[in-house]
Structure formats: structure tokens, C-alpha cells
C-alpha positions as CSV (number, residue, x, y, z in Angstrom):
1,M,20.9,-17.5,-28.3
2,S,18.6,-17.0,-25.3
3,P,16.0,-19.7,-24.5
4,T,12.3,-19.2,-25.5
5,P,10.5,-17.5,-22.7
6,D,7.7,-19.3,-20.8
7,L,4.7,-17.5,-22.3
8,H,2.5,-18.6,-19.5
9,E,4.6,-16.9,-16.9
10,S,5.4,-13.9,-19.2
11,I,1.7,-13.2,-19.8
12,L,0.8,-13.4,-16.1
13,S,3.8,-11.2,-15.2
14,A,2.8,-8.6,-17.8
15,W,-0.7,-8.5,-16.3
16,R,0.7,-8.1,-12.8
17,T,3.0,-5.3,-13.9
18,S,0.2,-3.4,-15.6
19,N,-2.0,-3.8,-12.5
20,R,0.9,-2.5,-10.3
21,V,1.3,0.5,-12.6
22,T,-2.4,1.3,-12.3
23,V,-2.5,0.8,-8.5
24,E,0.7,2.9,-8.0
25,L,-0.7,5.8,-10.2
26,L,-3.9,5.9,-8.1
27,E,-2.0,5.6,-4.8
28,H,0.1,8.6,-5.8
29,L,-2.7,10.9,-6.9
30,P,-3.0,14.1,-4.8
31,A,-6.1,13.9,-2.6
32,P,-7.8,16.9,-4.2
33,L,-7.7,15.2,-7.6
34,W,-9.7,12.2,-6.4
35,S,-13.0,14.1,-6.5
36,A,-12.0,16.6,-9.2
37,E,-14.5,16.8,-12.1
38,V,-13.4,16.0,-15.6
39,P,-13.4,19.1,-17.7
40,G,-16.2,19.0,-20.3
41,M,-17.8,16.0,-18.6
42,P,-20.1,17.2,-15.9
43,R,-20.7,14.8,-13.0
44,R,-17.7,12.6,-13.9
45,T,-14.8,12.6,-11.6
46,I,-11.3,11.0,-11.4
47,R,-12.7,8.8,-8.7
48,M,-15.3,7.5,-11.2
49,I,-12.7,6.8,-13.8
50,A,-10.6,4.9,-11.3
51,A,-13.6,2.9,-10.0
52,H,-14.5,2.0,-13.6
53,L,-11.2,0.1,-13.9
54,H,-12.1,-2.3,-11.1
55,N,-15.8,-2.5,-12.0
56,S,-15.0,-3.2,-15.7
57,R,-12.7,-6.0,-14.6
58,C,-15.5,-7.4,-12.5
59,S,-17.9,-7.3,-15.4
60,W,-15.5,-9.2,-17.7
61,I,-14.6,-11.7,-14.9
62,R,-18.3,-12.4,-14.4
63,T,-19.0,-12.6,-18.2
64,L,-16.1,-14.8,-19.2
65,G,-15.4,-16.7,-16.0
66,R,-18.5,-17.2,-13.8
67,E,-19.8,-20.3,-15.5
68,H,-16.2,-21.8,-15.3
69,G,-15.9,-21.3,-11.6
70,V,-14.0,-17.9,-11.5
71,T,-15.2,-15.9,-8.6
72,T,-16.3,-12.3,-9.4
73,P,-15.1,-9.7,-6.9
74,A,-17.6,-7.2,-5.5
75,R,-17.9,-4.0,-7.4
76,V,-17.1,-0.6,-5.8
77,D,-19.4,2.4,-5.5
78,R,-18.0,4.8,-8.0
79,Y,-19.4,7.8,-6.1
80,A,-18.0,6.9,-2.7
81,V,-15.0,4.6,-3.0
82,T,-11.8,5.9,-1.3
83,P,-8.3,5.5,-2.7
84,R,-7.5,2.9,-0.1
85,Q,-10.7,0.9,-0.7
86,L,-10.0,1.0,-4.5
87,S,-6.4,-0.1,-4.1
88,A,-7.6,-3.2,-2.2
89,A,-10.4,-3.9,-4.7
90,L,-8.0,-3.6,-7.6
91,K,-5.8,-6.3,-6.0
92,R,-8.9,-8.6,-5.8
93,S,-9.9,-8.0,-9.3
94,S,-6.3,-8.5,-10.5
95,R,-6.4,-11.9,-9.0
96,G,-9.7,-12.5,-10.9
97,M,-8.0,-11.5,-14.1
98,E,-5.2,-13.9,-13.4
99,E,-7.8,-16.6,-12.9
100,L,-9.3,-15.8,-16.3
101,L,-5.8,-16.0,-17.9
102,E,-5.1,-19.3,-16.1
103,L,-8.5,-20.6,-17.3
104,G,-7.4,-19.8,-20.9
105,F,-4.0,-21.5,-20.3
106,A,-5.7,-24.6,-18.9
107,A,-7.9,-24.7,-22.1
108,G,-5.0,-24.7,-24.5
109,G,-4.4,-21.0,-24.6
110,V,-8.0,-19.8,-25.3
111,L,-10.7,-19.0,-22.8
112,P,-13.6,-21.5,-23.2
113,P,-16.9,-20.2,-24.5
114,S,-19.3,-18.6,-22.1
115,K,-23.1,-18.1,-22.6
116,G,-22.8,-14.6,-21.1
117,Y,-20.3,-13.4,-23.7
118,V,-22.5,-12.0,-26.4
119,W,-20.6,-8.9,-27.4
120,R,-17.9,-11.1,-29.2
121,N,-15.6,-8.2,-30.0
122,L,-12.6,-9.8,-28.2
123,P,-10.7,-12.8,-29.5
124,L,-10.4,-15.1,-26.5
125,D,-6.8,-16.3,-26.8
126,V,-4.8,-15.3,-23.8
127,G,-2.6,-12.9,-25.8
128,H,-5.5,-10.9,-27.0
129,V,-7.3,-11.0,-23.6
130,L,-4.1,-9.6,-22.0
131,A,-3.6,-6.9,-24.7
132,Y,-7.2,-5.8,-24.5
133,F,-7.2,-5.3,-20.7
134,V,-3.8,-3.6,-20.7
135,A,-4.9,-1.2,-23.5
136,H,-8.1,-0.5,-21.6
137,E,-6.3,0.4,-18.4
138,G,-3.6,2.4,-20.2
139,H,-6.4,4.5,-21.9
140,H,-7.9,5.4,-18.5
141,R,-4.5,6.0,-16.9
142,G,-3.9,8.4,-19.7
143,Q,-7.3,10.1,-19.1
144,I,-6.4,10.6,-15.4
145,V,-3.0,12.2,-16.3
146,M,-4.7,14.4,-18.9
147,V,-7.4,15.6,-16.5
148,A,-4.7,16.4,-13.9
149,R,-2.9,18.5,-16.5
150,Q,-6.1,20.2,-17.6
151,L,-6.7,21.2,-14.0
152,N,-3.2,22.5,-13.6
153,Q,-2.5,19.8,-10.9
154,R,1.1,18.6,-11.2
155,L,1.3,14.9,-10.4
156,P,4.1,13.6,-8.2
157,R,7.0,12.2,-10.1
158,A,6.4,8.8,-8.5
159,A,3.1,8.7,-10.3
160,T,4.2,9.8,-13.7
161,D,7.5,7.8,-13.7
162,G,5.6,4.7,-12.7
163,L,3.6,4.9,-16.0
164,W,6.7,4.1,-18.0
165,W,9.3,2.4,-15.8
166,W,7.8,-1.0,-16.1
167,R,11.1,-2.9,-15.5
168,S,11.2,-1.7,-11.9
169,R,7.6,-2.8,-11.5
170,T,8.4,-6.4,-12.4
171,G,11.0,-6.8,-9.7
172,A,13.8,-6.9,-12.3
173,R,16.6,-4.3,-12.2
174,R,16.7,-1.6,-14.8
175,A,19.1,-2.3,-17.6
176,S,21.1,0.8,-16.9
177,K,21.3,3.3,-14.1
178,G,18.4,5.8,-14.5
179,G,17.4,4.2,-17.7
180,R,13.8,3.6,-18.6
181,G,13.4,0.0,-19.1
């Protein structure tokens, strides 16, 4: 029987992996897609969807963590951010997300109440917080892939494989040669 995993480390590792998958997808996008308009959504581009990921993290970090000492990273300009700038920004906001999770761990597994959190749609235990943000980012990664397909732009294999080969994004070896893990 294997020992019970350290949930603290497991949850932080899961967040880091999800962030890495997001960053790698964006880093592998062909340049013409960055400013491509989303079909059926005039004036919305892949750049704007990608910037939303970081800006949304910033909003949640501010809402849930500011009064508890968590520093909110600067937002990016969704109309002008470059892939390189966004990659750096996502690394900063990922650290902020980790600080939120750490805040929850320090408070017995639940983020402490914040005056700014008025929406109240999200249970604040660290498991639900992690699941919510991973689901949010997965949704938008899927949008980006769908838009690329709608525009007949084939994404590089490194971009699409990275969406599902999470084991290799954790630093652990894949269970079997070539296996998705």
C-alpha cells in the first residue's frame, strides 16, 4: 500500500502543472493566431482570451488575498500584450495563485473570508479553489484550440500534446514510452 500523498504539495504541484500547460500552449501558438479574431465574436482575439487568463487571476488574487497580504500582480493590456510579455505575466500571477493556496493551507485548508469577496459562488477550501481555476483555464485553452481549428490554422504538435501530457509537465517521467500520462 502506498503512503497517503501530501495534499499540500499535491495541490501546489497540480496548480504549477496547469499553469505550465497554459504557458506552453501560448508559447507555441503561431504568430498569426495571436491577433486572429474569434469567429462570431467581432473585436475579440486570441490575444484577448490569453490576456484574460492573467487578468482574471489578478482579479481573484486581489479579491481573495489583498487584505491578507497577498500581492496582486499588474494586469496586462489585452489589446497590446505580446506573447513574451504575457508569458512573464502568467508566471507572476501563478506565484500569486500559489500564495492564495498557501494562505488557505495556513488557515486550516480554507481561505479566510475577505470583504471584497461578494460573489460567493466559489467554496473557499483549497481543493475547490484549485479545481475552479484549473477548469477556468482549461475552458479558455479549449477556446483557443477551437478558434485555431475554425480558422484552419494547424497548431504545432508541441502545443496540442502539451494539453494532455501532464506527467511530463510535472517533471515526472511518463509511465510508459510514448504513453499519455
